[in-house]
C-alpha positions in Angstrom: 76.8 128.5 71.7 76.3 124.7 71.0 78.1 123.8 67.8 75.9 121.5 65.8 77.1 119.9 62.5 76.5 116.5 60.9 75.5 114.8 64.1 78.1 116.7 66.2 77.0 118.6 69.1 79.7 120.3 71.0 79.5 121.8 74.5 81.3 125.2 74.2 82.6 124.7 77.8 84.5 121.6 76.8 88.1 121.9 75.8 88.5 122.9 72.2 91.2 120.2 71.7 88.6 117.6 72.3 86.2 118.9 69.6 86.0 117.0 66.4 87.4 118.6 63.3 83.9 119.2 62.0 83.2 121.3 64.9 86.2 123.4 64.4 85.3 123.9 60.8 81.8 124.9 61.8 83.1 127.5 64.1 85.4 128.9 61.5 82.7 129.1 58.8 79.6 129.9 60.8 80.9 131.2 64.1 80.8 134.6 65.7 83.5 136.7 67.2 83.0 135.0 70.6 83.4 131.6 68.9 86.6 132.6 67.1 88.0 133.9 70.4 87.5 130.4 71.8 89.6 129.1 68.9 92.3 131.7 69.3 92.6 131.1 73.1 93.1 127.4 72.4 95.7 128.3 69.8 97.5 130.7 72.4 97.6 127.8 74.9 99.1 125.5 72.4 100.4 127.1 69.2 101.5 123.9 67.5 98.9 121.7 69.1 95.8 120.0 67.6 93.5 123.0 67.4 96.1 125.1 65.6 96.9 122.3 63.3 93.3 121.6 62.4 92.7 125.3 61.8 95.7 125.4 59.5 94.5 122.4 57.7 91.1 123.9 57.0 92.6 127.2 56.1 94.9 125.5 53.6 91.8 124.1 51.8 89.4 127.1 52.3 90.2 130.6 53.3 87.0 132.2 54.5 86.9 135.9 53.8 87.7 137.9 56.9 88.1 135.2 59.4 90.7 133.1 57.5 93.4 135.7 57.5 92.7 136.6 61.1 93.0 133.1 62.3 96.2 132.6 60.2 97.6 135.8 61.9 96.5 134.5 65.3 98.5 131.3 64.8 101.6 133.2 63.6 101.3 135.6 66.5 100.9 132.8 69.1 103.9 130.9 67.7 106.1 134.1 67.7 105.1 134.6 71.4 105.8 131.0 72.3 109.2 131.2 70.6 110.1 134.4 72.5 109.2 132.7 75.8 111.2 129.7 74.9 114.1 131.9 74.0 113.9 133.7 77.3 113.6 130.3 79.2 116.8 129.0 77.6 118.7 132.3 78.1 117.5 132.2 81.8 118.8 128.7 82.2 122.2 129.6 80.5 122.5 132.6 82.8 121.6 130.5 85.8 124.3 127.9 84.9 126.9 130.6 84.3 126.2 132.1 87.8 126.1 128.6 89.3 129.4 127.6 87.8 131.4 130.2 89.8 133.7 130.8 86.9 134.0 133.9 84.7 132.2 133.8 81.4 135.5 133.3 79.7 136.6 130.5 81.9 133.3 128.6 81.5 133.3 129.1 77.8 136.7 127.6 77.5 135.5 124.5 79.6 132.7 123.9 77.2 134.7 124.5 74.1 133.2 127.9 72.8 134.2 131.5 73.1 133.3 134.0 75.7 131.3 136.1 73.2 129.3 133.1 72.0 128.5 132.1 75.6 127.4 135.7 76.1 125.0 135.5 73.2 123.5 132.3 74.6 123.0 134.0 78.0 121.4 137.0 76.4 119.1 135.0 74.1 120.4 136.4 70.9 121.5 133.1 69.8 120.1 129.7 71.0 122.7 127.0 71.8 122.2 123.6 70.3 120.7 120.9 72.4 124.2 119.3 72.6 125.8 122.5 73.7 123.1 123.1 76.4 123.7 119.6 77.7 127.4 120.1 77.7 127.0 123.3 79.7 124.7 121.5 82.1 127.1 118.6 82.7 130.1 120.9 83.1 128.4 123.0 85.6 127.1 119.9 87.5 130.7 118.6 87.6 132.0 121.9 88.9 129.4 122.2 91.6 129.5 118.6 92.7 133.1 119.0 93.7 
């Protein structure tokens, strides 16, 4: 499909995040299932990126029957999936740092100023450490392994 709206002609093969806002609105309002899939794929690729933001912006003003709620759910689903992946990545890094330290969980926790149970929750991903705590953990493990 070539999206045409107010002098805007968009090649469907071009990245959606390069499309002007008017083209995204046209796809939302007049597109077909295939067109909406193009939007949801772009949202999946970057859940807080420009496409997701523009879709949100339009849906805040207009909520097209049927596709509006579907796109809202697609954004929410993509963001949940991204957050889950981010949690897993942080937990994996914490686990790797714990292993690399050569210390027991309790010993390393004491070195970074937290409890063994709190460090365990960081390692499992149940709780996310603050950026400062993660940096402290990295620095401590770097010092331990540099010796």
